[in-house]
C-alpha positions in Angstrom: -13.2 4.2 2.2 -15.4 3.1 5.1 -18.6 4.7 3.9 -21.2 2.1 3.0 -22.4 4.0 -0.1 -18.8 4.4 -1.3 -18.1 0.7 -0.8 -21.2 -0.2 -2.8 -19.9 1.8 -5.7 -16.4 0.4 -5.1 -17.8 -3.1 -5.6 -18.2 -2.3 -9.3 -14.4 -2.3 -9.7 -14.3 -6.1 -9.0 -17.4 -6.7 -11.1 -15.7 -5.1 -14.1 -12.5 -7.1 -13.4 -10.4 -3.9 -12.8 -7.7 -3.2 -10.3 -7.6 -0.4 -7.7 -4.6 1.7 -7.1 -4.7 2.5 -3.4 -2.8 5.7 -2.4 -2.8 6.0 1.4 -0.6 7.2 4.2 0.5 5.1 7.2 -2.3 6.3 9.3 -4.8 4.8 6.8 -3.1 1.4 6.4 -5.5 -0.4 8.8 -8.5 0.9 6.8 -6.8 -0.1 3.6 -6.2 -3.6 4.8 -9.9 -3.9 5.9 -11.0 -2.6 2.4 -8.8 -5.2 0.7 -10.1 -8.0 3.0 -13.7 -6.9 2.2 -13.1 -7.2 -1.5 -10.9 -10.3 -1.9 -11.7 -10.6 -5.6 -10.4 -7.1 -6.4 -6.7 -6.6 -7.0 -5.2 -3.7 -5.1 -1.9 -1.9 -5.8 -0.5 0.1 -2.9 1.0 3.2 -4.6 4.5 4.3 -3.7 4.9 1.6 -1.1 2.5 3.5 1.1 4.3 6.8 0.9 6.3 6.7 4.1 6.1 10.4 5.0 7.4 10.3 8.6 11.0 9.1 8.3 11.7 9.2 12.1 12.3 5.8 13.7 8.8 5.8 15.3 7.3 6.8 12.0 9.1 4.1 10.1 8.2 1.5 12.7 4.5 2.4 12.2 4.9 2.3 8.5 6.6 -1.2 8.7 3.8 -2.5 11.0 1.1 -1.2 8.7 2.9 -2.4 5.6 2.8 -6.0 7.0 -0.9 -5.7 7.7 -1.5 -4.7 4.1 0.7 -7.5 2.8 -1.3 -10.0 4.8 -4.1 -9.4 2.2 -3.3 -11.7 -0.7 -4.9 -9.3 -3.2 -2.7 -6.4 -2.2 0.4 -5.6 -4.3 3.1 -2.9 -3.8 4.2 -0.4 -6.4 7.8 0.5 -6.1 7.5 4.0 -7.5 7.7 7.6 -6.3 9.9 6.6 -3.4 11.6 10.0 -3.1 8.4 12.0 -3.1 8.7 13.3 0.5 12.4 13.8 0.2 11.8 15.9 -2.9 14.8 14.2 -4.5 16.0 10.8 -5.7 18.1 9.4 -2.8 19.4 5.9 -3.8 19.9 5.0 -0.1 16.3 5.9 0.8 15.0 4.0 -2.2 17.0 1.0 -1.4 15.8 1.1 2.2 12.1 1.2 1.2 12.6 -1.6 -1.4 14.5 -3.7 1.1 11.7 -3.4 3.6 8.8 -3.7 1.2 9.9 -6.6 -1.0 10.1 -9.3 1.7 6.6 -8.3 2.9 5.0 -8.8 -0.5 7.4 -11.1 -2.2 8.7 -10.5 -5.7 5.4 -11.8 -7.2 3.4 -9.0 -5.6 5.8 -6.1 -6.2 5.4 -4.0 -9.4 
């Protein structure tokens, strides 16, 4: 997502008034935030709340920090879906935790 040729092509998304579903891991959040900042007219939807894959406390702390960085971009939205992907099951407590931490960052108007 940092390649200049890729970004040139990516610009067509905004020109065609489309949105972009961004599926990235915590380690890619900084680059995702920079991408959204570089294309402020393009709506972004962060898939699966950024797919928190490392559920240890340090892993979740990094996810939270990165999530806030993404939410700082007004054109970024969060999709509350697939929240049990890395658990390989639907765990209501886990889903509630992710939603509780994501929704205040983005606000209800930017959660889908």
